[in-house]
Residue, then its C-alpha position, 0 to 999 in steps of 0.5 A: x055311816x056305818x061300816x058294811x062287811x061280810x060279817x065272818x061266821x061265828x066259830x071264825x071269830x072266836x078262833x080268831x080272837x083266841x090267836x090274836x087277843x082280840x077284846x071279847x077273847x078268853x085272853x082278853x077275859x083273863x086281862x080284864x080280871x087282872x086289869x081291874x084287880x091292877x086298878x084297885x091296888x095301884x089305887x090304894x097304893x097311890x092314896x096311901x102314899x099321898x095320905x100319908x108319903x109311906x114308901x109304895x111300889x112305884x107302878x106306871x098307875x101310882x106314878x102318874x097318880x101322884x104327878x097329877x094329883x096336884x099337877x100344879x106342884x109338880x110342875x112347879x118342882x120342874x120350873x125350879x129346877x136349875x136348867x129349866x129354870x136358867x134357861x126360862x130366864x133367858x127366854x122370858x129376858x129376850x123374847x120381848x126384844x124379838x121384832x122379826x122372824x130374821x130376830x128369832x131364827x138368829x137366836x138359837x138358845x132362845x128357838x130351841x127354847x120355842x120349839x121344845x116348848x111345843x114338841x118340836x125338838x125334834x124338828x129345830x134343825x128344819x129352820x128353813x122348813x119352820x121358817x115357812x110354818x111361821x112367815x105364813x101364819x094360820x089366818x089363810x086356808x092355805x097357809x103351811x101350817x095349816x095343811x100340816x097334818x101335824x097340829x103342834x106347827x100351828x100351835x106355834x104359830x099361834x103362840x108367835x104369830x108374826x105374819x099377823x101381829x109383826x113386830x107385836x108378836x112377842x109382846x103378848x102373853x101366850x108368846x111369852x109366860x104361855x111358851x113358859x108354861x109350854x117348855x115346863x109342861x114338855x119338859x115335866x113329860x120328858x123326865x118323867x118318859x125317862x123313868x117310865x114311858x107309860x107315864x109319859x103316853x098319860x101325861x101327853x093324852x091327858x094334855x091332848x084329850x080335849x083337843x081330839x075331835x075324830x077318829x083321824x086325829x087319834x091315828x095322825x098321832x102315834x101316842x095318842x094312837x098307842x094310848x087308845x089301842x092300849x085302852x081298847x086292847x087292839x093289837x098293835x096290827x090294828x094299825x094297818x086297817x085302812x085308814x078311814x075303817x080305823x077313824x069309824x072304829x074309833x069314832x064307834x068306841x068313843x064318844x069324844x064328847x066325854x074328854x072334855x071332862x077331866x074326870x072321864x079322861x082321868x078315868x080313861x086314864x087309870x085304864x090306860x096305866x093300869x093296861x100299860x103296867x100288864x104289858x109293861x111290868x115294872x120291877x117288883x110289881x106283878x099285875x098278873x098275880x091279882x085276879x077281879x071283876x072285868x072294867x067298864x071300858x071296852x069294845x061291843x060285839x057289833x063292832x069287834x065283828x067290824x074290826x075283825x072283819x078289817x083283820x080278815x080282809x072283809x069289806 
């Protein structure tokens, strides 16, 4: 169902666009030209490095491209790092002997590894909370993990499903190699983020995009929201709009079936990393100095009016 909105007068919309930087504004037409050239320049540099090994200026775009050009090798390099290899070896040597939740929570090193693997490192202190998540499993609609909006908890239960499998929970490949692979990927993203937050956001979005089914799942995840708002060139204030209307706007702008196609995800993230670079320019690289044709992603005029009404308080 489309939003019913009182359409502002054209002059009012254009004035608001100029003030706020909405898609279609003079500012964003310039940004689109900047983006096209930034993408072209970064793509050429990235391709040259991959082909010849020549040094290049590191940008969000090129850093992301270099990591994902051969993601398997990138992950292998991370897994071979001494600290990662040491923790993974410990986890794999111990997890098979864990038979109960008491065993699992008693080994803090093991527990912390599993938590980091699922992006829950910041919740490791909340052991009573996490015990409830794991104890109730995910088979019942009323299970605690199923009531939480954050899908990371459900993913942890899927890896270590003591509620369903009891003592056999840790015997499955997903509880052993599967968790180790998740840990390596999380570490890759975290280390990339230490150098460039935009690269971490792009890697996270690449991993999560195939699971996105609707606009609400974007809203519930601030990292996903940040990427999508950047690609659609929406101001941060858009996040303060009514949740239902935000979701509908996202669903009107994006065909989520596209996120089942790795190539379309790559195109989406090419745009994100180039736009991120414009807003957060890397040292030695000035994407604002180049201009060109406009890029493919954006918001239709009809959706623009709807979003503008959200900002102006229309119904």
